[in-house]
C-alpha positions, -999 to +999 in steps of 0.1 A: +000+000+000+012+035-009+008+062+018-001+085-011-034+067-013-043+082+021-056+117+025-068+138+055-096+163+051-088+190+076-122+206+074-142+174+078-161+170+110-150+133+110-121+128+134-088+121+116-084+086+131-119+077+117-110+091+083-080+068+082-100+039+095-126+044+067-100+048+040-081+016+051-114-004+052-124+008+018-089-001+004-092-036+018-128-039+005-119-029-031-087-050-031-062-021-032-047-037+000-045-075-001-048-100+027-015-105+043+000-073+029+020-052+053+009-016+060+033+013+063+045+019+098+026+043+121+056+067+120+058+067+082+020+074+078+021+101+105+051+118+089+036+117+054+003+131+065+016+155+090-004+141+119+003+127+154+015+091+154-010+084+182-038+092+157-025+066+132-020+041+160-056+046+171-069+038+135-047+007+134-058-005+168-095+001+159-091-020+128-072-047+147-100-049+172-124-054+143-103-082+129-092-064+098-056-059+107-031-079+128+001-067+144+030-091+143+054-083+171+086-069+158+074-071+121+047-046+118+010-043+110-006-064+083-040-069+067-054-100+085-048-132+065-083-145+072-114-124+067-127-108+098-154-128+115-189-118+103-199-090+127-230-094+148-262-078+133-260-052+162-226-041+150-238-037+114-268-017+126-244+005+146-223+011+114-254+019+094-267+044+119-234+062+119-233+063+082-268+076+078-263+102+105-232+115+088-248+115+053-278+134+067-255+159+084-239+165+051-273+172+035-280+140+016-316+129+014-330+094+018-329+085-020-293+097-024-282+077+006-300+045-006-286+051-041-251+053-028-255+021-008-270+002-037-241+013-059-215+002-034-231-032-029-229-039-066 
């Protein structure tokens, strides 16, 4: 994965760690980062994006907790070799609520939100 694929929107109301988390999840979902692939170090990402290393670490830890990433002691952080366990329906509902709330806050209406989700599922 190239650090240049990551970008931070300084005017976004979404916290920086959440922006990173979402971008990494999207990259894994579309195959831009493959299972077993090593991610850049926390320090390298932080330096390239001009952000605090703790922010990058928080994004990595969040994705590790969700089973998307795995840290190998002394070797770095990698995309998990096996797909994350299917999340409970409650977790999926939580994700959907957050997405819809953010989309509405940005001014999107119901049909635009549904259209975006349908397009992404295809």
